[in-house]
N, C-alpha and C positions, 0 to 999 in steps of 0.2 A: 540242801543238806540241813536238816533240822537239829543241828548240834554245832558247838564251837569247833574251830580249828584246834586240834589237840597236839601239844608238845609234851612228850614224856622224857623226863630228865632223871638220870641216875648216875651214881659213881660206884665203881666196883674195883675190887682188887684184880690182880692178874689171874687168879683162880675163880673169878666170877662172884665173889662174896660182896654183899652190901654192908656187912658189919661183922664183928666177931660175936662171941657169946658172953663177953664181959658185961658188967653192970653199967658201964658208961659207953656212950656212943663213940664208935671208931670213926674219926674224920679221915676220909680217904683222899679227898680233893686237896690240891695245893691252894694256898691263899689266892693265887691268881685265878684259879678256876672258881673258887667260891665267890669271888667278886664278879666274875662273868655270869654266874648263875643269878646273882643279885640283880645284874642288869637285865637278864632274861625275865626275872620276876617283875621288874619294873615295867616291862613292855607288854604284859598280859593283863587280861581283865579279871582273872581269878586263878587261884592256886589251890590244888586239891591234894589231899593225903587220905590214907586210910586210918582207921582207928588204931591199928597196931603201931603205926608210925607216930601217931599222936601220943599214945601211951609211952612208947619207948624213948622218944626223943624230946618230948615236951616242947615242940617247936612253937614259935610265935607266927611264922609265915609272913613277916612284915619285910618291906624293903629296908635294907640296912643303911644304904648311902644317903646322907642328908641331901646331897645334890640331886640324886634321882628322885627322892621324895618331893623336893621343891619343883623339879621339872614336871612331875605329874600334877601337882597343885596348879602350876601355871597353865596347864591344859584344861583345868576345870575338873580334874579327877581327884579321888581320894589319894592320900599319901601312899597307900598300899592297895594292891588288888583285893578283891573279895577273897575270903578264905572259906574253903569247903572241906568237909569231913564226911567220909562214907563209913557207916558202922552197921554191922549186922545185929549187934546186941545192945547198943546204947551204953556200953560199959566205958564211960569216959568221966573224968573228974571235972565238975564245973569250976573248980579252983585252978585248973591247969592254965598255962600261959595263953593258950589259944582263946580261952573264954574270958580272960581278965585284962587283955591288952588290945590295942587297936581302936580305930575310930568306929568301926562297925562290927557287931557280933558276927561270928561265922555262921555259915549255913551248915546244918547238920542233917544229912539224909539217912533215914532209917526205915526199916520195914514197918508195916502196919501194926504188928502186935506189940511193938515197943515204943512207937512214936508218941503215943498219948502220954505215957508215964514220963518219957524223956522231956517232953514239952513242959510238964509241970515241974520237973526237977531242975531244968536249966533256966526256966523263966526267961528273963530278958537277956541272959548271957549267950543265947544262941537262937537262931531262927530254925526251928525244927520242921522238916518237910517229910511227909510220908511218901514212899515210893514202892507201893505194892507189897506182895507177900514176902519178898526179899528185896535186897537193894538192886533194883532193876536199872541197869546203866542207861538204857534208852530214855527212861523217864527222868533220870538225873540230868542227862545232857539236854533234853528238851526243856526242862525247867530252867536250866542255866541260860540256854539260848533265849528263852522268853524274858529273862532278867537282863538281857543286853550283853551277855558274855559272848564275845566273838573269838577270843583267844584264851585257851585254858592250858595252864601248866600243871602237869601231873608229877608230883615229887615222891610218890611211893606210898607204901612199900611193895614187897614182892607180890602179895595177893592182888593188890590194886593194879600193878603192872600187868599181871596175867589177865585180869578182868578186862582191861582196855584192849590188850592185844588180841585176846580171843574174840572180842566183839568187832574187830577190824576198825576200832575207833581211834587209832593213833596215826596222825598225819606225819609226824616228825619224831624221831628218837635221837636224843642227845646223850651220848654215853661217854663219861669220863673214866679213864682207866688209870688207876694208881700203880706205880712201879713197885708193888709189894705183893706178898702172898699172905693170906690169912691162915690157910692150912688146917682149918677146923671143919670136919665133915658135918658138924651140927650148926655151922654158921648159916645165916639166911643168904640165899642166892638171889640173883637178879630177878628171877621169876618164881612165883609160887606154882603150885600144881596147875598144869594147863594141858590142853590137847595140842601137842606139838605137831607142826606141819612144815617140814623142811622145804616144801615147795613154795611156801609163802615167804619169798625173799624180799628184803628191803633194798633200796638203792642207796649206795654210799655216795653222799653228796659232798662231803668235806672231811678232811683229816688235818688236825692241827695239834698244837701243844700249848699248855699254859703252865709255866713253871715246870715241874717234873711230871705233870699229868698229861697223858694223851687224851685228845678230845675227838670223838668220831660223831659225825652227824649223818643220820640216815633219813631218807624220805620214803613214804609208802609208795609203792608202784601204782 
């Protein structure tokens, strides 16, 4: 398999929303679940998000726990896994947290038509990689594998979730379900537009809870 083992992680409301439509990010996970996701992040080689998530949440994608960072260093690893962004347009701010914090600049995968301009604009703030006429997932995963990424954590958003699921490139789905409703039909859902296939069923491997948040873990069949 010329790609990493892929874990897709998401937190949703009971009505399947990833967020609301307000200007600030809606935190759905409990503190206990957020800590568990930090532990998951510490155990992978790279963390990936889409440009929409990078713009909306301004994430750092770093391991938060000092103990987990120290444990990685003790193993000869960087404090945090590699950070990866997929973008169809290159519309990202070089002054965003992703590009100004961390030991190593993030990997930015872009289509051919915008990659050159982005490389000049980001300079040393990001490693820009061209992946075809559009963001071709197979090329992204092959490049990550060549860079030594064996386990990849995908943290969103909806369009990226759909991209990975449509490609059959998700080995494990970790879904945290918050005990609340967003109730806004315009709110982003777990998945962006995709070709739904109810026959492609995942296997439920684990059910648990962390604080007030239910946690479901599915494996690809």
